[in-house]
GULO-885684 format. One record per residue (C-alpha): x, y, z; residue number from 1. Coordinates in steps of 0.001 Angstrom, whole numbers, plus 500000, padded with zeros to 6 digits. Layout:
BEGIN
+--------+--------+--------+-----+
|     c1 |     c2 |     c3 |   n |
+--------+--------+--------+-----+
|      X |      Y |      Z | NUM |
...
+--------+--------+--------+-----+
end
This chain:
BEGIN
+--------+--------+--------+-----+
|     c1 |     c2 |     c3 |   n |
+--------+--------+--------+-----+
| 136982 | 262806 | 688611 |   1 |
| 140085 | 265649 | 687820 |   2 |
| 139997 | 269298 | 688081 |   3 |
| 141999 | 271734 | 685947 |   4 |
| 142699 | 275341 | 686805 |   5 |
| 144472 | 278121 | 685367 |   6 |
| 147133 | 279295 | 687513 |   7 |
| 150659 | 281291 | 686725 |   8 |
| 153433 | 278946 | 687161 |   9 |
| 154216 | 280150 | 690538 |  10 |
| 150660 | 279005 | 692333 |  11 |
| 151331 | 275390 | 690913 |  12 |
| 152963 | 274047 | 694099 |  13 |
| 149553 | 275458 | 696192 |  14 |
| 146873 | 273816 | 693685 |  15 |
| 148886 | 270726 | 692953 |  16 |
| 149072 | 269412 | 696619 |  17 |
| 145407 | 269420 | 696405 |  18 |
| 145750 | 267112 | 693430 |  19 |
| 144655 | 269936 | 690590 |  20 |
| 146007 | 269741 | 687248 |  21 |
| 147954 | 272905 | 686554 |  22 |
| 147153 | 274607 | 683136 |  23 |
| 150251 | 277444 | 682951 |  24 |
| 149199 | 280971 | 682201 |  25 |
| 151919 | 284066 | 681997 |  26 |
| 151202 | 287290 | 683197 |  27 |
| 148526 | 288995 | 681835 |  28 |
| 148083 | 286056 | 679175 |  29 |
| 145401 | 283226 | 679272 |  30 |
| 145511 | 279806 | 677838 |  31 |
| 143719 | 278599 | 674994 |  32 |
| 140957 | 276664 | 674333 |  33 |
| 143518 | 273981 | 672793 |  34 |
| 145398 | 274188 | 675945 |  35 |
| 142462 | 273318 | 678237 |  36 |
| 141530 | 271230 | 675733 |  37 |
| 144972 | 269222 | 676122 |  38 |
| 144796 | 269298 | 679654 |  39 |
| 141420 | 267599 | 679798 |  40 |
| 142827 | 264690 | 677499 |  41 |
| 146164 | 264376 | 679245 |  42 |
| 144056 | 263667 | 682343 |  43 |
| 142352 | 260493 | 681405 |  44 |
| 139969 | 261335 | 683473 |  45 |
| 136053 | 260363 | 682871 |  46 |
| 134539 | 263289 | 684568 |  47 |
| 136582 | 266794 | 684754 |  48 |
| 135700 | 270123 | 686262 |  49 |
| 137361 | 273167 | 684924 |  50 |
| 137743 | 275793 | 687809 |  51 |
| 139139 | 279186 | 685227 |  52 |
| 140251 | 281141 | 688129 |  53 |
| 139655 | 284189 | 686238 |  54 |
| 136456 | 285383 | 684478 |  55 |
| 138200 | 285907 | 680971 |  56 |
| 139492 | 282280 | 680716 |  57 |
| 135661 | 281300 | 681327 |  58 |
| 134642 | 281334 | 677494 |  59 |
| 137564 | 279210 | 676315 |  60 |
| 137348 | 276952 | 679406 |  61 |
| 133417 | 276582 | 678086 |  62 |
| 134354 | 276192 | 674444 |  63 |
| 137045 | 273249 | 675349 |  64 |
| 135040 | 271846 | 677816 |  65 |
| 131996 | 271310 | 674927 |  66 |
| 134922 | 269752 | 672492 |  67 |
| 135554 | 267399 | 675411 |  68 |
| 132066 | 266341 | 675739 |  69 |
| 131955 | 265525 | 672312 |  70 |
| 134519 | 262640 | 673150 |  71 |
| 132521 | 261868 | 675720 |  72 |
| 134147 | 262959 | 678647 |  73 |
| 131881 | 264556 | 681399 |  74 |
| 133107 | 268059 | 681866 |  75 |
| 131913 | 270722 | 684078 |  76 |
| 132956 | 274360 | 684216 |  77 |
| 132769 | 276079 | 687568 |  78 |
| 132887 | 279803 | 686750 |  79 |
| 135757 | 280540 | 689813 |  80 |
| 137403 | 284342 | 689206 |  81 |
| 140104 | 284289 | 691587 |  82 |
| 141929 | 281978 | 692723 |  83 |
| 140533 | 282119 | 696355 |  84 |
| 137303 | 281277 | 694424 |  85 |
| 138962 | 277836 | 692890 |  86 |
| 140386 | 276967 | 696496 |  87 |
| 137890 | 277415 | 698059 |  88 |
| 135726 | 274925 | 696031 |  89 |
| 139003 | 272714 | 695906 |  90 |
| 139036 | 272105 | 699897 |  91 |
| 135294 | 270962 | 699559 |  92 |
| 135628 | 268207 | 696606 |  93 |
| 134425 | 264794 | 697826 |  94 |
| 135726 | 262052 | 695223 |  95 |
| 133100 | 259856 | 697363 |  96 |
| 129990 | 261998 | 695711 |  97 |
| 128291 | 261714 | 692684 |  98 |
| 129608 | 264188 | 690122 |  99 |
| 126644 | 266142 | 690050 | 100 |
| 126356 | 266640 | 693377 | 101 |
| 130073 | 266764 | 693909 | 102 |
| 130264 | 270090 | 691653 | 103 |
| 127149 | 271517 | 692939 | 104 |
| 128866 | 271450 | 696074 | 105 |
| 132026 | 273190 | 694923 | 106 |
| 129973 | 275793 | 693473 | 107 |
| 128522 | 276806 | 696288 | 108 |
| 131660 | 276950 | 697976 | 109 |
| 133144 | 279271 | 695254 | 110 |
| 129809 | 281622 | 694834 | 111 |
| 130053 | 281670 | 698621 | 112 |
| 133496 | 283438 | 698538 | 113 |
| 134067 | 287062 | 698224 | 114 |
| 137509 | 287590 | 696121 | 115 |
| 139756 | 290830 | 696532 | 116 |
| 142915 | 291670 | 695344 | 117 |
| 145534 | 295000 | 695636 | 118 |
| 147643 | 295563 | 692954 | 119 |
| 149934 | 298403 | 691832 | 120 |
| 148454 | 301015 | 689540 | 121 |
| 151188 | 300540 | 685716 | 122 |
| 149414 | 304066 | 684200 | 123 |
| 147314 | 306988 | 685010 | 124 |
| 143842 | 306494 | 684798 | 125 |
| 140490 | 307306 | 685377 | 126 |
| 139046 | 304902 | 688157 | 127 |
| 135480 | 304442 | 689617 | 128 |
| 136713 | 306252 | 692926 | 129 |
| 139048 | 308788 | 691433 | 130 |
| 142266 | 309725 | 689518 | 131 |
| 145145 | 306740 | 689889 | 132 |
| 148787 | 307666 | 689010 | 133 |
| 151746 | 305169 | 688416 | 134 |
| 152838 | 303636 | 691510 | 135 |
| 149437 | 303994 | 693523 | 136 |
| 148063 | 300982 | 695305 | 137 |
| 144735 | 299789 | 693877 | 138 |
| 141988 | 297834 | 695941 | 139 |
| 139508 | 295784 | 693742 | 140 |
| 136731 | 294011 | 695261 | 141 |
| 134440 | 291473 | 693135 | 142 |
| 137026 | 292890 | 689970 | 143 |
| 135760 | 296585 | 690850 | 144 |
| 138363 | 298970 | 691844 | 145 |
| 136886 | 300079 | 695117 | 146 |
| 140029 | 302210 | 696876 | 147 |
| 143299 | 303944 | 695764 | 148 |
| 145879 | 304390 | 698428 | 149 |
| 149239 | 304433 | 698824 | 150 |
| 150527 | 301499 | 701112 | 151 |
| 149777 | 297948 | 700061 | 152 |
| 148897 | 297093 | 703767 | 153 |
| 146839 | 300071 | 704361 | 154 |
| 144511 | 299451 | 701571 | 155 |
| 144569 | 295610 | 702569 | 156 |
| 143428 | 296637 | 705596 | 157 |
| 140705 | 298676 | 704578 | 158 |
| 139212 | 296117 | 701998 | 159 |
| 139021 | 293959 | 704731 | 160 |
| 137255 | 295948 | 707098 | 161 |
| 134567 | 296750 | 705017 | 162 |
| 134197 | 293035 | 704017 | 163 |
| 133918 | 291502 | 707372 | 164 |
| 131661 | 294376 | 707767 | 165 |
| 128534 | 291755 | 706128 | 166 |
| 130310 | 288942 | 707416 | 167 |
| 132823 | 286605 | 707289 | 168 |
| 134214 | 283051 | 709301 | 169 |
| 137116 | 282359 | 707083 | 170 |
| 139908 | 284793 | 705393 | 171 |
| 142179 | 283702 | 702934 | 172 |
| 145173 | 285672 | 702031 | 173 |
| 147174 | 285026 | 699141 | 174 |
| 150321 | 287251 | 698899 | 175 |
| 152310 | 287863 | 695528 | 176 |
| 155869 | 288192 | 694380 | 177 |
| 155963 | 291261 | 695394 | 178 |
| 154623 | 290709 | 699322 | 179 |
| 157275 | 290970 | 701945 | 180 |
| 156985 | 289286 | 705100 | 181 |
| 156117 | 291781 | 706653 | 182 |
| 152806 | 292542 | 704931 | 183 |
| 151943 | 288569 | 705613 | 184 |
| 152690 | 288606 | 708957 | 185 |
| 151276 | 292348 | 710078 | 186 |
| 148159 | 291061 | 707694 | 187 |
| 147509 | 287901 | 709813 | 188 |
| 148196 | 289135 | 713085 | 189 |
| 145956 | 292464 | 712377 | 190 |
| 143505 | 290140 | 711344 | 191 |
| 143531 | 288017 | 714495 | 192 |
| 143722 | 291678 | 717396 | 193 |
| 140817 | 293285 | 715225 | 194 |
| 139058 | 290152 | 714295 | 195 |
| 139541 | 287481 | 717060 | 196 |
| 136493 | 285091 | 715749 | 197 |
| 137608 | 284958 | 712097 | 198 |
| 140057 | 282047 | 710999 | 199 |
| 142943 | 282693 | 708919 | 200 |
| 144714 | 281378 | 706190 | 201 |
| 147735 | 281882 | 704416 | 202 |
| 149145 | 280766 | 700890 | 203 |
| 152180 | 282000 | 699036 | 204 |
| 151209 | 282409 | 695782 | 205 |
| 154139 | 283893 | 694552 | 206 |
| 151521 | 285239 | 691539 | 207 |
| 153365 | 288408 | 690025 | 208 |
| 151456 | 291662 | 689636 | 209 |
| 149065 | 291103 | 692417 | 210 |
| 150938 | 291695 | 695989 | 211 |
| 148120 | 289995 | 697691 | 212 |
| 144692 | 288075 | 696725 | 213 |
| 142179 | 287895 | 698994 | 214 |
| 139126 | 285885 | 699932 | 215 |
| 136399 | 286115 | 702553 | 216 |
| 134242 | 283026 | 703457 | 217 |
+--------+--------+--------+-----+
end
């Protein structure tokens, strides 16, 4: 069984080490149906799981999967909306299981992972939590802006406080290209002190535009 994922090139090593075929996507761009279909064919696998890692890529992934099925390839698209959901799905992949059972297990793992992210505003806008200016730090949970702040670490801590208030056993941190070493270390240390029973995993993603992506399981 092959696993395909839409990712920025900087994140290829992160998932490539887990045996995932990467469909590269530049910042602010999405892969085409033809690119995903080409990757499915190049995998030479009879059974393929596609992990979009982005809500806007799901439609082209479904289109590619439908075309591949006409070529007698079994394809399932698990609608992951973030790299942390993809990581959760890949972590439970078991090639010894029947394809359908494996897809169910991976889908449950992805669905059980709440995702969030921190980015920097590139324009003035009115968000659901108030106005933001260029350079403001935006905190998003499940794709929705929930906080406007001035410091990446402070916004990340506030988001984690809110997410962990309703439970969680594992926090996954994926620092981006703009995240400094202090952010990686300080957040991990803060989590260990504030939530000592929580397991923390840090994976350097190197993604542009998003200094931090995080997941809670």
